[in-house]
C-alpha angles and dihedrals in degrees: 000000000000095000135128088250092057091045089052093049091052092046088055090050094246107163117241118220118205113235105177145023090262090067099249115160136209121210117210111162143101132248111193118194138179116176107314095340120096136176124190132206096195098199135005101229112203088212089064097048093130091060095050098093091045092049093049092047090048093051093047091049092051096052096046098042118091091193129036118239114257123237120192121212119199117188140132087223122083093249091150092055125233134259126254115262106203094186089058092042089230124143115229120243120248118238116257114273092249091054091049090052092049091050089063090070107016145040103253112206128189116236116200117239090231095050120142094196138028114226111259094234094058108104099177128034123199114198112192118190101333095199114183091357112186121240092242090056090052087050090054089053089048093054090046090058093045091058092054102269123150122233137202116188129187115189125179135194092202115020108193092181091052090052089054091056096046112105095018116124116256105228090207095057105015088232126118115266114241118197121181116239094230135027139203144162096222102174096040097044090051092049090050092049094245117144117207132157113208090199096062132079129199115244116192121185094189098047096035118139140185124285124175091349095308136098105254125182090205090060096081119201101191115198127205090274090065094050126081106248097190100056116087090224094063107014096104097044116108100186140354132202118214123181120205094344125186126224130242132200118221116239121229135203125012093095091293123148109200122186124186114229102174133015142171127242124265088257091078143094141166123274129185122259098252090054090049090052091051090058089078088077109014137040123255113263132196096014120165117187115230095222089231130098119244122224111238100170131026139181121208128196118185144123093259123224120208118273087209107062091164093056130252117347117258117270113257116261116267113256115260115262115256118225114256097023112135118250092023125124115279095034124115115278117269097034114122143155 
């Protein structure tokens, strides 16, 4: 106490932890500095030992990097939030919590669902519920992977959050937002050897949770036993909630390395989407568990080959002209949009 060392620790924002009734503190943290840039790990918590290497590497990367890495996010849902439009007297939507966390370390860039090319400076692409994705957008993702990009995809047979957005006015366009109920990457999944049916939901009687005040086998409460404890992505997770999740099958061969991250219990099976929707108001009847676990999360490592060996898909046909629209054939000269 009352030393230059303590003053320096406080100056570097190292967090003091009281160790006795007299109010003495210990300081066990890291301040990492390069030039004028500094990152602080205020306290090295023994309970977060598995994160220590990541936290140190993250701090070093931030102080030595002149430019933050770029993460792209592709989704039909307003995950990045929306601005406030005072003239419309509408309050802007906050970004999702995960996006806010990513923005602390990265530049997070919106990627349009109809894009034909992923920006070259994007190193990681997150695709969230790509409902009704166009073939040319799948091709853009394919080319992104071929140049060495990393991809995280979340698909859903019954997206409750997407349903809540559908019909709401988009403050950017003034038009209602339409979000598909289910999502898929049909061409890419087939090329990678992944089977997934966007019309089927996992029901699990052992890991079932509560949804809307009722026991619901599609509201999965996955404990630590259902989570891969040896993969850095999931090793520190204690539990995960998944609502109306779909199931994947792991590919084999072709130089692929597939690692299961999340899985159901053996007291599970697949049910169709209408049955899953009915579980909001009524119990599941005539259910027979398959006796096999279902894969809910999967990591693939491979030198990817293109899913479009014949080149980019053809551009969609232009919409037919409507009679009476200005600037269209058959109208008097000089009229235009």
